[in-house]
N, C-alpha and C positions, 0 to 999 in steps of 0.2 A: 331801300329794299335790298336784301341780300340775294345773291344768286348762288344756287347750290345744285349739284347733280348727284344722282344715284345710278349706278350701273348694276343691273341684275342679270345673272347668267345661271342657267340650271346646272352647269358643270361644277359650280363651287358650293358644295354641300357641307354644312357644318355638322349636321346630324339630324335625326328625326325630330319633328315636333312631338314632344312628350306630353301626353295627356295630364300627367301628374304635375306639370308646371302650373296648372290652373287649380291648385288645391287651395283650401282655406283652413280655418282654425276655429274650433269651439272650445273655450275654456270655461270652467266654473269661476267666472269673474264678472262682477257687476250683473248686468241684465242680459248677458249673452245667452245663457241657458234658460233661466227663469225670466219670463216675460219676453224672451227672444224666440228661441225655437220652441219653447214649451210654455203654454199658458192655458190650462184648462179653464173653461168658461168663456174664453174669447169667442166672439161671434164666428170666427173662421176655424176654431179648434175642431179637430177630429175626435173620434171616440177615445183616442189614447192621449189627448191633451196637447197635441202638436198644432201650432198655428199654421193654418193652410196658406195664409198670405205670405208668410216667411218661406214656407216650403216652395211656393210658386216662384218667388223671387230668387231663391237659391238655384232652382233649375234654370231660370232665365239668365242668371249670372254665368252659367256654364261651369259651375264648381264640379270638380272631378273627385277630389279626395278631401277628407276633413280630419285634421289632427285633433286628438282628444285624449285626456281631459285637461291638459295643460302642457306647457306653461308652468309658471311658478306654483300654481295650485297642486300639480301632481306630486311635488316633493314632500307633501305632508298627507297625501291621500291614502285612505284605506278603502280600496275598491270594494271590499266585502260589505261595507256599510250601505252600498247602493244597490243591493240585490235583495230579492225576496219580497214579502208583503210590505207595501209602503208604510202601513201603520206601525210596523215593527222596526223601521229603519231609524237609527240614531242621528240626531243633529250633531254636527261637529264644528268646532272653530277652524276656520281657514286662516292660518297665520300669514299666508302670502298677501292676502288682500284685506285682512282684518274684518272678516265677515263670518257669517254663520251659513253653513251649507246644510239644508234639511235632508239631503240625499234622496229627494223625490225622483230625481233623474240620475241613473247610474248606467252601468255597462249595457244592460238589456234594453233600456229605453233608448240609449244612443244608437245601438245597433238597429233597433226597429226603425228609428228615424232615418238612418242611412239607407235602409232598404226602401223606405217610402219615397225618399227624395232621389234616390238613384246615385249615391256617391259611395266611394270606397272609404272605409274607416282606416285611419292610421292611428294606432294606439301608442301611448307613452306609458312606461312603467316607472314606479317610484323608486329611484335609487338615492333619494335624499334621506328619508327616515327608515327605509326598508332595503331589501336586497335580493339575493339570488332566489331564495325560497318563495318570496311573494311574487317575483316575476314569473316563476314557474307556475304558481297557482293561477294567476290570471290568464296565462297562456293556456293552461289546461282547461279552464272554464270556457274560454272563448273558442278553442280550436279542436279539442279532442271530441270525437263523435259520441262516445259513451263508455260506460264500464268502469269509470273512475269516480272518485268522490266528487270532484268539482264538476266534471262533465255531467254527472247524474244530477247534481244540484242545479245546473243550468236547465236541464230538461224538466226538472220538477218546477222550475220557475217559469216554464212556458215556452222555452226555445228548444224544440226537439233537435233541430239541425245545428251543427256547429257554425260559428260565424266565419271561420277560416280567415282570420285577419292575417294579411301577408306582411305588412310593413309595421315595424315596432321601433319606437324611440327609446334609447337606453338612458332615461332620465332627462333632465332639462337644465341647461345653463348652470352646470355644476361648478363653474369657476366664479360665479357671481356671489359676493358676500351676502347679498340679500336672500340667497336661496336657503330654504330650510334644509339642513344637512349638507351645507356647502363643504366642498372637499378640495384638497390640493390635487394637482394633476396626477401625481403618483397614486394617491388614494383612489381617485375616480377611475384611473386606468385599470387598476386591479379589479375593482368591483364591476366595471362595465365588461371587462374581458371575461370574468368568470360567469357573469349573467348571460352574456352572449354564448359562451361555450355550452352552458347548461340548456339554454333555450334551443340551441341547435341539436342537442342530444334528443330533445323531445320532438323537434320538427326541423330537419336539416335545411329545408328550402326557404326558411324565413329570410326576409330582407331587413337588416338591422342598421339603425342609425346611431352612431356614437356622438356624444356631445362635443362640438367644437367650442371655441371661446364664445362668450355672450355677445361680443361685437368686436369690430376691428379697433375700437378705441380703448379696449381693455389692456391693462399692462401685461396681462397674461397671453394676449393674442400672439399666435405664432409658436411660442414655446409650449403653450398648452397643447395645441394640435400635434406638435411633434412628439411630445411625451406620450400623449394618449394613443396616438396611432402607432407609435413604436411598440407598444404593448398589445394593442387590440387589432392590428392590421388584418391578420388572417381570419379574424372572427366576425368582422363587420363588413358592410357594403358601402355605407355612406358616412360622411361626417357632416354634422349640421352646421349651418351658417345662419346667424341671426343679425339683422341690422334694421334700424329704423332711421328715418330721415326727417330733419327738423328745419323749419324756417326760423332762424335766429335773428332777432333784431330787425325784422322787416327786410332782410337781404334777399330779395326775390331772385336776383340774378344768380347768386350762389345756390339758392334752393333749387332752381330749375336745372342746375348741373348735378343734382344728387346722383344720377345714374353713373356719372363718372366715378364717384366714390364706390358705388356698388361694383362696378366693373373691376376696379383695382382690388377690392376686397375678394372677389371671386378668384382673380388670378393669384392673389397671395395665398389663399387657402389651397388652391391647386398646386402651387409651387411647393408648399410644405408637404402635402400628401405625396407628391411625386418624389420629394427628397427622401421621405421615409421609405417609399417603394424602392428607390435606388440603393439606399443604405442597407435595407433588409433583403435585397435581391428577390423581391416579390414579383410574381408574374401578373397578378390582377391589378386593376386600378381601383382606387377609392374615389368615388364621385361625391357630389354635394347634394344634400337635401337642404335647400334654403327655406327652412320650415317656419321662419318668422320674418316677415318684411312688411313694411307699410310706411306711410307718413304718420307721425305721431307728435302731437303738441304736448310733450311730456310735462312741461311746467304749468300747463293750464289748470284751472280750477277743477275740471272734471276728472283730472288724473290723481287727485288727492284722496287716499283711502281714509276711512274713519279711524278714530283713535280712542284710547281710554277704554271705558266700559261699553262703548257703542260697538256691537258686533251684529249689524243688521243682515237680513237675508236679501240678497240681490239689490244692493245699493246702486245708484247710478254712478258708475265709474268709467273713466276713460271714454266718455261719450263725445268725442271730437266731432265738430261740424266742419265738413270739408268744403274747400273752395274749388273754383275752376282751375286755379294754378296747381292745387294738390292733385287734381285729376290728370293734368298734363304730366306731372312728375310720376304718378303711378303708371300712366301709359308708357313713359320712357323707361321706367324700371322693368316693365314687362318686355320692352324691346331688348333690354340688356340681358334679361334671363333667357330669352330666345337666342340671342347672339351667342350665348355660352351653353347652348343645349348639349354640346359634346361632353360637358362635365357637370352641368346642373341638371340632374335627372328628376328632381321633384322640388316643389316650392309650395309654401302655404302663406297666403295673404292673411295677416293677423289683424283683426279677426273677422268673423262672418256677419254678426248682427249686434248692433248697439255699442259694442266695445271696439273703438277705433275701426269702424266697420263700414262697408258699402251699403248695408241695409240698416235702417232705423225703424223703431216701433214705438207706439204709444201703448201704455198699459190699457188693455181693453179696447184699444182704438186702432188707428191707422198704422200702416207700414209704408215706407217710401224709400226711394233710391237716393243715396247720396251721390255727389258728383263723381266720385271715384268708381262708382258702379259701371259707368258707361265704357271707359277704355278697357276695363277688365272683361266685361261681357263681350264686347266686339272682338277682342283678341282671342278669348277662349272659344268663341263660337265660329271663328273664321280661319284661324291658323291651322293648317292641315298639311300633311305630307312631310316635306323636308324644309329645314331652315337653311336659307342660302346666305352665304357671306357676300355682302354687297360692298361695292366701292363707293365711298362717300367723299365728295369734294365740296367742302363748305368753308366759308370764312370762320374765323374764331372770334369769340367774345371773351372779354376779361371778367373774371369773377374773383372775389376776395378769398374764398375758401379753396377753390380748385385751380386757380390760375387760368391760363388760356384754355378754353374748351371749344369744341366745334359747335357752331350755332344750330346745326341740324344733326339729329340722331335718327338712324333708320335701320330696318331689317326687312327681309322679305321671306315669304314661305311659298313653296311650290308643291302642288299635289300632282305627282306624275300620273295618277290614275285618272284624274279629270282634266288636267292641264291648267287648272286654276292657279293664278298668281295673286298674292296679297302683299302689298307694301304698307308697312306701318312706319310713321315718321313723326317726330316731335320737333317743333320749332322752339328752341330754348331762349330765343331773344325776347327781352321784355319790351322792346320798342319797335323792332323792324320785322316786316313780313319777309318771307322767303319765296323767291320765284324758283320753284323746283322743277328740274328736268330729270325724268326717269327714263333711262335707256333700257328698253325691253326688246331690242332688235334680235336678241338671241332666241326669242320665242316667236312662234308663228300663230297667226289667226286669233289674236286676243282682241277683246273689246272690254270697255269699262262697264262693269255691272253695277258698281256702287262706289261713290267717293264721299266719305263723311269726314267732317272736321268738328272737333270739340274745342271751343274757345269762346271768349266773350270780351267785349270792350272793358268790362270790369273783371279782372282776374280773381277778385275776392268775392265774387257772387257765390252764395251758398244755397243749397236746396233745403226746404223745410217741409213739414207735413202739409202746410197750406199752399206751398208753391215749390214743387219738385220738377216742373216741366217747362218753365220759362226758358231755361238753357239746356238744350239737348244736342246730341250730335246732329249736325245739319248737313244737307247735301252741299258739297263743294262744287258750285256751278262753274268754277274756273278750270276744272279738270277736263282736259281734252287729250285724246289719243290720236296721233297722226304719225305715219311713217315709223312705226315701232317705238314711239316716244310719247310719254305722258308728260304734259306740262300742267302745273297747278300752282296757285298762290296759297301759301300757308300763312295765316295771320300770326302776329306776335303771340307768344305764350299759348300755343295750340298743339293739339295732337290730331293726327289724320290717319285714316285707313283708306287705301285705294284697292278695291277688289276687282280683279279682271278674270273673265272666263273666256273659253274658246268659242269661236263662232261656228265651228263644225259640230 
């Protein structure tokens, strides 16, 4: 058994817990939209065709924002096809995922769904096959109260009040050769800057996200961000970060260290953004919207799109089945996002339902929680107030991909209004438990409200429609508070939340 300690003090604040950290992502990809959030005729569907079981699980997940409509899909999307009478909407080929989109769900349906579920919409504009004029058109449709062609069209389509979308992504992964309308850094920088400038002329207070590189493994990473931000810096607020994490060749030890790679990635993006800030003598800071992240088995069969003359509607794509180990990694990635809350101001788990998702559905049937649902929901629903920088003393473990990494990862949040303290921790060891000692002596009058651990003797256990409850977060009966210290045993390959409240 490893011994590890965590020291928590309310004086060491990284920044606020940002609600947008717990965002998600809905793309017209596979069964995410059709048979995911939307399935008329389903036993739980409401009058507008939205699945009630998925809406309920979305609320339980703690989702705050949802990025839409892509993703790769957006780079060939004509948003006008998805408004007006459904019987008049054209079906279009989606080149990104070799599918057909019937446009039954579009801007108005998505905004209605957001209102019903209680999430903030985060819209992406097409800067692949389109440009400044089309970005202005969709902004006018969504946000202008009335009196113009597109705002009056929205009202005629049944939405009297504007949607007032605050956060907009200027395209998606434009350095990726797979992207429809793929561009060089210089080409994209000019287009994004002019789009941002024009959108701010219409609504100065928008929050705009410029595309960073598609991942830290891209040859363009770093130089892309520098070139784009050098052009766009004063016109945008965030740079996007996208990264997925893979278990290659059964290397569980390296996989459990995925958050180390995420942390390095974040710090690299921050370094480039701050270098542009210094070189350009800018006053403001550009922060990160980590608007695509998750575990993804990219080479698995469900990730293979159709080919040839087969252009189906809503094919089963990217329907990864997640393990307990995957959930531990997702929990640890959330720990890392929180630890970087000073610069990561928004994040989107990709995606919400069916497509590399915490929620799965059967067509016409059941919906259930995947393993990764649990650490996300517990973190989203319990992290409040300030994120605290904690001191972690833990042994290291050897990994092939990341070198020596700490066996324990941890972060804490503190709500000054209530006094509540929550500690989140991941044991990355594949073989050894951790005897954890948490020093909370800087706080007075705390008691353990809840201590939950997610893990299993079989780290490869998966949830199914028939059995999604055999492995759930369980009470950690070893957690004890005495003399301002919590001691607890954390099993190998596990994620834990210890929630403490004040006795007064």
